[in-house]
C-alpha positions, 0 to 999 in steps of 0.5 A, spaced: 211 188 653 219 187 653 221 183 660 225 189 662 219 194 663 214 188 665 218 185 671 220 193 674 212 194 673 210 188 677 215 189 683 213 196 684 206 194 683 206 189 689 211 193 693 206 199 692 200 194 695 204 192 701 205 199 703 198 201 702 196 195 706 201 197 712 199 204 712 191 203 712 193 198 718 191 192 715 197 188 716 197 188 724 196 182 727 190 180 730 188 181 737 182 179 741 177 184 743 174 180 749 174 173 751 167 172 747 172 173 740 177 168 743 171 163 744 168 164 737 175 163 734 176 156 738 169 154 736 170 155 728 175 150 729 173 145 734 165 146 734 164 140 738 169 142 743 165 148 747 170 152 752 169 151 759 174 157 760 178 162 756 184 166 759 187 172 755 193 174 755 195 181 757 195 183 750 189 180 748 194 176 742 193 169 745 188 165 749 188 159 753 182 155 752 179 150 757 175 144 755 172 138 758 176 134 753 183 138 755 186 145 754 188 149 748 190 155 745 188 160 740 193 165 737 193 169 731 196 168 724 196 174 721 189 177 721 186 171 722 187 166 728 188 159 729 187 154 734 189 148 737 188 142 743 194 141 747 194 134 747 201 131 747 204 138 747 211 139 750 211 146 753 217 150 756 219 157 758 222 161 754 225 168 754 219 173 753 214 167 754 212 160 753 214 155 747 209 149 745 211 144 741 205 140 738 205 133 735 202 136 729 206 138 722 201 144 720 203 148 727 209 144 730 211 150 735 208 156 737 211 161 741 207 165 745 209 172 748 207 173 755 210 177 760 213 173 766 208 172 771 203 171 765 208 165 763 208 162 770 200 162 770 200 159 764 205 154 765 201 152 772 195 152 769 197 147 763 201 143 768 194 142 772 190 140 766 196 135 763 
């Protein structure tokens, strides 16, 4: 098959799949239904460090995890979630939430969208656990 036909076919096919996934609602970022879902997401990555307390943000897109070994955060990565402990992290307020700088090259920076009151609450909690 000539490239002049193959390339447009592949591009149109991939674009069609992307549009179909979006129309079916499969491109939405993950939301945690409740604290149990955030707890399960944390335990998938850190089974030896169970959460003592889980604080969901208002839009249920992230959760602050408190354990006996320190604080952590769970947040969406597309349709899935990921979690990181906050040991050694630098946390700073930002417009529309907080930014967490981690000493981890796989997730060096996390930007969480939180309302102003929630951002202050999370910063206060993280200062207490640090």
